[in-house]
C-alpha positions in Angstrom: -92.6 146.6 40.9 -93.0 149.7 43.0 -95.3 150.0 46.0 -98.3 151.8 44.3 -98.3 149.1 41.6 -98.2 146.4 44.3 -101.2 148.0 45.9 -103.0 148.0 42.5 -102.3 144.3 42.0 -103.5 143.6 45.6 -106.8 145.3 44.6 -107.4 142.6 42.0 -106.9 139.9 44.7 -109.2 141.8 47.1 -111.9 142.1 44.3 -111.7 138.3 43.8 -112.1 137.7 47.6 -114.9 140.2 47.7 -116.9 138.3 45.0 -116.2 134.9 46.5 -117.2 135.9 50.1 -120.3 137.8 48.9 -121.6 134.7 47.1 -120.2 131.8 49.1 -122.4 130.2 51.8 -119.9 130.6 54.6 -120.3 132.1 58.1 -120.1 135.9 58.1 -119.5 135.8 54.3 -121.3 139.1 53.7 -119.5 140.8 56.5 -116.2 139.6 55.0 -117.3 140.9 51.6 -117.9 144.3 53.2 -114.4 144.1 54.8 -112.7 143.2 51.5 -114.5 145.9 49.6 -113.4 148.6 52.1 -109.9 147.2 52.1 -109.8 147.5 48.3 -111.1 151.1 48.5 -108.2 151.9 50.9 -105.7 150.5 48.5 -107.2 152.6 45.7 -106.7 155.8 47.8 -103.2 154.9 48.8 -101.8 153.8 45.5 -102.8 157.0 43.8 -101.6 159.2 46.6 -98.2 157.4 46.8 -97.8 157.4 43.0 -98.3 161.1 42.8 -96.3 162.1 46.0 -93.3 159.9 45.2 -93.5 160.4 41.4 -93.9 156.7 40.8 -96.5 157.0 38.0 -95.9 154.2 35.5 -97.6 152.9 32.4 -98.6 149.8 34.3 -100.3 151.9 37.0 -102.0 154.1 34.4 -103.6 151.0 32.8 -104.2 148.7 35.8 -105.4 151.2 38.4 -108.6 152.3 36.7 -109.1 148.7 35.4 -109.0 147.3 39.0 -111.5 150.0 40.1 -113.9 149.2 37.3 -113.7 145.5 37.9 -114.4 146.0 41.6 -117.3 148.5 41.2 -119.0 146.7 38.2 -118.7 143.3 39.9 -120.4 144.7 43.0 -123.4 146.1 41.2 -123.8 143.0 39.0 -123.8 140.8 42.1 -126.4 143.0 43.8 -128.7 142.3 40.9 -128.3 138.6 41.5 -128.6 138.8 45.3 -131.7 141.1 45.3 -133.5 139.1 42.7 -132.9 135.8 44.6 -134.6 137.1 47.7 -138.4 137.3 48.0 -138.5 140.7 49.6 -135.0 142.4 49.4 -134.6 145.5 51.6 -133.3 147.4 48.5 -133.8 146.1 45.0 -131.1 146.8 42.5 -132.7 146.7 39.0 -130.8 145.3 36.1 -131.3 148.4 34.0 -129.5 150.5 36.7 -126.4 148.3 36.4 -126.6 148.4 32.6 -126.4 152.3 32.9 -123.4 152.1 35.2 -121.5 149.4 33.2 -122.2 151.1 29.9 -120.9 154.5 31.2 -117.7 152.9 32.4 -117.1 151.1 29.1 -117.9 154.2 27.1 -115.5 156.4 29.0 -112.8 153.8 29.0 -113.1 153.6 25.2 -113.0 157.4 24.9 -109.8 157.5 27.0 -108.2 154.8 24.9 -109.1 156.8 21.8 -107.5 159.9 23.4 -104.4 157.9 24.3 -104.0 156.8 20.7 -103.8 160.5 19.8 -101.3 161.2 22.6 -104.0 163.1 24.6 -104.8 162.7 28.3 -108.4 163.4 29.4 -108.5 164.8 32.9 -111.1 163.6 35.3 -114.0 166.1 35.9 -115.8 167.0 39.1 -119.0 165.2 38.0 -116.9 162.0 37.5 -115.3 162.4 40.9 -118.7 162.8 42.6 -119.9 159.8 40.6 -117.1 157.7 42.0 -117.7 158.7 45.6 -121.4 158.0 45.2 -120.8 154.6 43.8 -118.5 153.6 46.7 -120.9 155.0 49.3 -123.8 153.1 47.6 -122.0 149.8 47.5 -120.9 150.1 51.1 -124.5 150.9 52.1 -125.9 148.0 50.2 -123.3 145.7 51.7 -124.2 146.8 55.2 -127.9 146.1 54.4 -126.9 142.6 53.2 -124.6 141.9 56.0 -126.5 143.1 59.1 -128.3 139.8 59.5 -124.9 138.4 60.6 -124.5 141.0 63.3 -125.8 141.3 66.9 -129.4 142.3 67.3 -128.5 145.8 68.6 -126.5 146.6 65.4 -129.2 145.1 63.2 -131.9 147.3 64.8 -129.7 150.4 64.5 -128.9 149.9 60.8 -132.3 148.6 59.7 -133.9 151.8 61.1 -132.2 153.9 58.4 -129.7 152.1 56.2 -132.1 150.6 53.6 -133.7 154.0 53.0 -130.2 155.6 52.7 -129.0 152.9 50.3 -132.1 153.3 48.2 -131.6 157.0 47.8 -127.9 156.7 47.1 -128.6 154.1 44.5 -130.8 156.5 42.5 -128.3 159.3 43.1 -125.5 157.1 41.7 -127.4 156.1 38.6 -128.3 159.8 37.9 -124.7 161.0 38.5 -123.3 158.1 36.4 -125.6 158.9 33.4 -125.1 162.7 33.6 -121.3 162.5 34.1 -120.9 160.1 31.2 -123.1 162.1 28.9 -121.3 165.4 29.7 -117.9 163.7 29.3 -118.8 162.3 25.9 -120.3 165.6 24.8 -117.4 167.8 25.9 -114.9 165.5 24.2 -117.0 164.8 21.1 -114.3 166.3 18.8 -112.3 163.1 19.5 -114.8 160.8 17.9 -116.8 163.1 15.6 -114.0 164.7 13.6 -114.0 162.2 10.8 -117.6 161.2 10.7 
């Protein structure tokens, strides 16, 4: 197994650690969850960069890299619903419908790409999709900081609480909007794939 694929596999392990530390009642659990999510994000950047620069693109990587990303991102948003609904007054409330939009988009685009692959076609990523991915990562990190800051020194708590909840709230709505728009445009532009025999 080459290095990019090893990094992809490590992201599955980091995603599992992220989920466990975010939910487990352990000291500094939410801070550890933030660390594991960021570490997973770094592996995502590195495996793609290494695979392209060293020409190590494999069928395993083509399948598992996006799968690891979707598991990580969808797990995070689903967990935020549980966390924010278990608190009486959460700093930022993640509504279930928002997560439904995000997960539905990811499933729909994955299905479209599988359909394209069955026809020996490769659907390139679009700019809207890239912006969507960046906004999702930024939103998750912001929400993790909001959840973790109670474990930090008072000076850091005061600093982040002065602006991070508002930032996370705005980014959450931006992410939902970009996710819906990018998914809709992607499905529309590639409609010939699934409408040709209707």
